C-alpha positions in Angstrom: 69.3 48.0 129.9 72.8 46.0 129.9 76.1 46.3 131.2 79.3 46.3 128.9 83.2 46.0 129.9 85.6 47.5 127.4 87.9 44.4 128.0 85.1 42.3 126.1 86.2 40.7 122.7 82.9 42.2 121.1 82.9 45.5 123.0 82.9 47.5 119.6 80.3 45.2 117.9 77.8 46.0 120.8 78.4 49.4 121.3 78.6 50.8 117.9 74.7 50.2 117.1 73.7 52.5 119.7 75.2 55.0 118.1 73.7 54.7 114.6 69.9 54.5 115.9 67.4 56.2 113.8 69.6 57.0 110.8 67.4 55.1 108.5 64.3 57.0 109.6 64.5 59.9 106.5 64.2 56.9 104.0 60.9 55.8 105.3 59.2 59.3 105.1 61.0 61.2 102.5 58.6 60.5 99.7 55.9 61.8 101.5 57.7 64.7 102.8 58.5 65.7 99.2 54.9 65.6 98.1 53.9 68.0 101.0 56.6 70.5 100.3 55.7 70.6 96.4 51.9 70.9 97.3 52.5 73.9 99.6 55.0 75.5 97.2 52.7 75.3 94.3 49.6 75.6 96.0 50.3 77.6 99.3 47.3 78.2 101.6 44.9 76.2 99.9 47.4 73.2 100.9 48.1 74.1 104.6 44.5 74.2 105.0 44.2 70.6 103.3 47.3 69.4 105.5 46.1 70.9 108.6 42.6 69.3 108.4 44.0 65.8 107.3 47.2 65.4 109.9 46.1 67.9 112.9 42.5 67.1 112.5 41.7 70.5 112.8 38.8 71.8 111.0 39.7 75.1 109.8 37.8 76.9 107.3 40.2 79.1 105.7 44.1 80.2 106.0 42.9 82.8 108.1 42.0 80.3 111.0 45.7 79.1 111.0 46.9 82.5 112.5 46.5 82.7 116.4 44.6 85.7 117.4 45.6 88.3 120.2 42.5 87.1 122.4 43.5 83.4 122.4 47.1 84.6 123.2 45.8 86.6 126.0 43.5 83.9 127.3 46.5 81.5 127.9 47.7 83.7 130.8 44.5 82.5 132.7 45.6 78.9 132.1 48.6 79.2 133.9 49.5 80.0 137.4 51.4 83.1 138.6 54.2 80.7 139.6 54.2 79.2 136.0 54.6 82.8 134.3 57.2 83.9 136.7 59.3 80.7 135.8 59.3 81.7 131.9 60.1 84.9 132.6 63.1 84.1 134.9 64.2 81.5 132.4 64.0 84.1 129.7 66.1 86.6 131.6 68.6 84.1 132.2 68.9 82.7 128.7 69.3 86.1 127.5 71.7 87.3 129.5 73.9 84.3 128.6 73.4 84.8 124.7 74.3 88.5 125.1 78.0 87.5 125.8 77.9 85.9 122.4 77.2 89.1 120.3 79.8 90.0 117.5 80.8 93.5 116.1 81.6 94.7 113.0 85.2 95.5 112.8 87.8 97.5 110.4 91.6 97.1 110.5 94.2 99.2 108.6 96.6 97.1 106.8 99.3 98.4 104.5 99.5 102.2 103.2 95.9 102.5 101.5 94.8 98.8 102.4 91.4 98.5 104.8 90.0 95.2 105.7 87.2 94.2 107.7 84.1 92.4 108.5 80.6 93.4 108.6 78.1 91.9 110.8 74.2 91.8 110.1 71.4 90.0 111.3 69.1 88.0 109.3 65.9 89.7 108.4 63.3 87.2 109.4 63.6 84.0 111.4 60.9 80.8 111.5 60.9 78.9 114.7 59.3 75.4 115.0 58.2 74.6 118.2 57.1 70.9 118.5 53.5 70.2 119.7 50.9 67.6 119.8 50.5 65.7 123.2 53.6 67.7 124.6 54.3 71.1 125.3 57.7 73.1 125.1 57.8 76.4 126.1 61.5 76.1 126.6 61.8 75.5 122.9 60.3 78.9 122.3 62.8 80.7 124.8 65.8 78.7 123.4 64.9 79.5 119.7 63.6 82.9 119.8 65.9 84.7 122.2 69.3 84.2 120.4 67.5 85.8 117.2 66.4 88.6 119.1 69.7 89.2 120.7 71.3 89.1 116.9 68.7 91.7 116.0 66.4 89.8 113.6 63.7 92.3 112.7 61.1 89.7 112.5 60.2 86.2 114.0 57.6 84.0 113.4 56.6 81.0 115.1 54.7 77.5 113.8 53.6 74.8 116.1 51.0 71.7 115.9 48.0 71.9 117.9 47.3 69.5 120.6 44.4 66.7 120.6 42.0 69.4 121.6 42.7 71.7 118.7 45.0 74.1 120.7 48.1 75.3 121.2 49.6 74.7 124.8 49.0 78.1 126.9 52.4 77.8 128.2 53.9 78.0 124.4 51.7 80.9 123.7 52.5 82.8 126.9 56.3 82.2 126.1 56.0 83.8 122.9 53.9 86.7 123.9 56.4 87.6 126.7 59.1 87.6 124.3 57.2 89.4 121.6 56.9 87.2 118.8 55.6 88.7 115.7 53.1 86.1 114.3 52.1 82.6 115.4 50.7 79.9 113.4 48.8 76.6 114.2 50.7 74.7 111.5 52.8 71.7 112.3 54.6 69.0 110.2 56.6 69.3 107.0 54.0 71.6 105.9 54.9 74.4 108.4 58.8 74.0 106.9 57.5 74.3 103.5 55.3 77.2 104.2 58.0 78.9 106.1 60.9 78.3 103.3 58.7 79.1 100.3 56.3 81.6 101.9 52.1 81.6 101.5 49.6 84.0 101.0 49.4 84.0 105.0 53.1 82.9 106.2 55.8 84.9 105.0 59.2 83.5 103.6 61.9 83.3 106.1 65.7 83.4 105.9 66.3 80.6 108.3 64.2 77.8 110.2 65.3 76.7 113.7 63.7 74.5 116.1 63.3 70.7 116.7 60.6 68.5 115.2 59.4 64.8 114.6 60.9 63.0 112.0 58.7 64.5 109.1 60.2 67.8 110.5 63.6 66.9 110.5 63.2 65.4 106.8 61.7 68.6 105.7 64.3 70.6 106.8 66.9 68.6 105.2 65.2 68.8 101.9 64.8 72.4 102.0 68.3 73.3 103.1 69.6 75.5 100.5 66.6 77.3 99.7 66.5 78.7 103.2 69.0 78.2 106.2 68.7 75.8 108.9 70.0 75.3 112.3 70.5 71.5 112.1 68.9 68.3 111.3 68.3 66.9 114.8 68.2 63.4 115.6 66.9 61.6 118.6 68.0 62.7 122.1 70.8 61.4 123.9 72.6 61.7 127.3 76.4 60.4 128.3 77.3 60.2 131.9 80.9 59.6 132.9 80.7 59.1 136.8 83.5 57.7 139.1 83.1 56.4 142.8 82.0 59.6 144.1 78.7 59.8 142.1 75.3 58.8 143.7 73.7 56.1 141.9 70.3 57.9 142.4 71.4 60.9 140.6 73.0 59.1 137.9 70.1 56.7 137.3 67.6 59.9 137.4 69.8 62.0 134.8 69.8 59.0 132.2 66.2 58.6 132.8 65.7 62.4 132.1 66.7 61.7 128.8 64.9 58.3 128.1 61.5 60.0 128.7 61.9 62.2 125.7 61.1 59.5 122.9 61.8 55.7 122.2 64.7 56.3 120.2 66.3 58.6 123.0 69.8 57.2 124.1 71.2 57.0 127.9 74.9 55.9 128.4 76.8 55.7 131.6 80.7 55.1 131.4 82.2 54.3 134.7 85.4 52.6 136.0 83.4 51.6 139.0 82.0 48.2 138.8 80.0 49.0 142.0 78.7 52.1 140.8 77.5 50.2 137.5 75.6 47.6 139.5 73.9 49.9 141.7 72.7 52.2 138.7 71.4 49.2 137.1 69.4 48.5 139.9 68.3 51.7 140.4 67.0 52.7 136.8 64.0 50.1 137.0 63.1 51.6 140.5 63.1 55.1 139.3 61.3 54.2 135.9 58.1 53.0 137.6 57.5 56.5 139.1 57.5 58.3 135.8 54.6 59.6 134.0 56.0 58.7 130.7 57.3 55.4 131.8 56.3 53.6 128.7 58.3 55.6 126.6 61.3 55.7 129.0 61.3 52.0 129.5 61.3 51.2 125.6 64.3 53.7 125.5 66.1 52.2 128.2 65.5 48.7 127.1 66.6 49.4 123.1 69.5 52.3 123.8 70.4 52.1 127.6 73.8 51.0 128.2 76.2 51.0 131.0 79.9 50.6 130.4 82.6 49.7 132.8 85.7 51.1 131.6 89.6 50.6 132.4 89.8 54.2 133.7 88.5 57.8 133.3 90.7 58.3 130.8 89.3 55.6 128.6 85.8 56.7 129.3 86.9 60.3 128.0 88.2 58.7 124.9 84.7 56.8 124.4 83.1 60.0 125.0 84.9 61.7 122.4 84.2 59.0 119.9 80.3 59.1 120.8 80.5 63.2 120.7 77.3 63.4 122.7 74.4 66.1 122.9 74.8 66.1 126.6 77.7 65.0 128.5 77.7 64.9 132.3 81.1 64.8 134.1 79.8 63.3 137.5 83.3 63.1 138.9 85.2 64.0 141.9 87.3 66.4 139.8 85.3 67.3 136.7 87.8 70.4 136.0 90.4 68.2 135.4 88.4 65.5 132.9 87.0 68.5 130.7 90.6 69.0 129.7 90.4 65.5 128.0 86.7 66.3 126.5 86.8 67.4 122.8 83.5 66.5 121.3 80.1 67.3 123.2 77.0 69.7 122.4 76.7 70.7 126.1 79.0 69.8 129.1 77.7 69.6 132.6 80.0 69.8 135.6 79.8 68.1 139.0 77.2 66.2 141.0 75.0 69.0 141.6 74.7 70.0 137.6 72.0 67.5 136.2 71.0 68.2 132.4 67.8 69.5 132.9 69.1 72.4 134.8 70.6 73.3 131.2 67.3 72.7 129.3 65.4 75.1 131.3 67.4 78.0 133.3 70.9 77.9 133.2 71.4 80.1 130.1 73.2 78.2 127.5 71.0 77.1 124.8 69.4 73.6 124.5 69.3 73.0 121.0 72.5 70.9 120.6 73.7 69.1 118.0 73.1 65.0 118.1 74.0 61.8 116.6 77.4 62.4 116.9 77.6 65.8 115.1 79.1 67.5 118.2 82.4 66.4 116.5 82.1 69.5 113.9 79.2 71.6 115.2 77.8 73.7 118.0 74.7 74.8 120.0 72.3 77.2 118.7 73.3 80.5 119.2 73.6 84.2 118.1 76.0 83.5 115.5 73.1 81.2 113.8 70.9 84.4 113.1 73.9 86.6 111.7 75.6 87.1 108.1 79.3 88.2 107.9 80.4 90.2 104.9 84.1 90.4 104.1 85.1 94.1 103.6 88.2 94.9 101.3 89.2 98.5 100.3 92.3 99.2 98.3 93.7 102.7 97.3 95.0 102.9 93.7 98.8 102.8 94.9 98.1 99.8 97.1 96.5 97.8 94.0 99.4 98.9 91.8 101.9 97.5 94.4 100.0 94.1 94.5 98.5 93.9 91.2 101.7 91.8 89.7 101.0 89.0 92.5 97.3 89.0 91.5 98.1 88.7 87.9 100.5 85.9 88.3 97.9 83.9 90.6 95.0 84.5 88.4 97.1 83.4 85.0 98.2 80.3 87.1 94.9 79.1 87.1 94.0 79.8 83.5 91.6 82.8 84.4 92.5 85.8 81.9 89.8 87.8 82.7 90.7 87.8 86.3 94.2 89.1 85.4 92.6 91.6 83.0 90.4 93.1 85.4 93.8 94.1 87.5 95.8 95.2 84.3 92.7 97.6 83.2 93.6 99.6 86.5 97.6 99.9 85.9 96.6 101.6 82.5 94.7 104.2 83.8 
């Protein structure tokens, strides 16, 4: 981790590479991912069985073995404590209550005499949720991806997740899916899971939209199938940016930076502060706290490569830099976070004050933790109910209303050289 100052002549040259980390990764895997997608599209279940044996080292005999059975789901509960199950249920309740506020309604408005305009809201028929697996377990990903789909009214939700080294799905993932009432669960991971949900196989149904984070292969696959199916986003490495002033605790800030560094080696952790004293204190605290982490090797590499402390001129400059970064997670660890919030325009999720660490948002607060990464918060938003609905425009004209506006419509059509458009209007004038 290094400390920069914005008054350094080479500041931008040193700061910019942090923001472009991981951008070239897709080129390294795209050829293989294209082949996997093609094979699943053509050979369906047979390809899924082949890739599950090869990549997950799971000795499945047939595609039937890819579906998680009810007995395995029920057995998952016995591997969790009562407190763990209650934690999942409480988080689910809070997440659901938050997303219920995002619900939209269809509407009609009466315009000029004989004109009615509106918008029809309909949920998607079927959604597919990808939950990362392997060595880690993410029941929170189940909650954050499934609940907004349910609130939107999606009729069927299926879930795909890769097995752990023991050939199992984590019991917390299975319990979370069962608590929410997920329709079907498949032990399928990687690009092959994305392909299966996109095109459908004999076992896995085709979905309308795929959501959920994954590794580089999953992200590359989602990018390649977009258009055949909807996707939430192409997620990049996780990132956190903390703006802090002299009122912040160095211990708190160091812990918050490390909370994202432990995700993976490409995760990015940045502190912006006008306080030289805080910058130096956090710089000293990070290696101390790092030693205590279970994933300290991952976090250490992340901090070494993409950890940064920047001393800014003032909080205004810190806000300007934050908008340039457009971070996935933004913490305002300052005396007056509400005032600083007015100067922030680009961020996936914003955490206000000294007692709102990013993990509270990841698990329990209620807002979605599936957030835009890699600067895409400039133009995109967190996953929500809107991601699982379709909007249809509604237009109704009476004969008299159409007659009144016909000349204008004809003029516009002919201006564009579209005579058939103009004729479709004229036909109604001749009746």
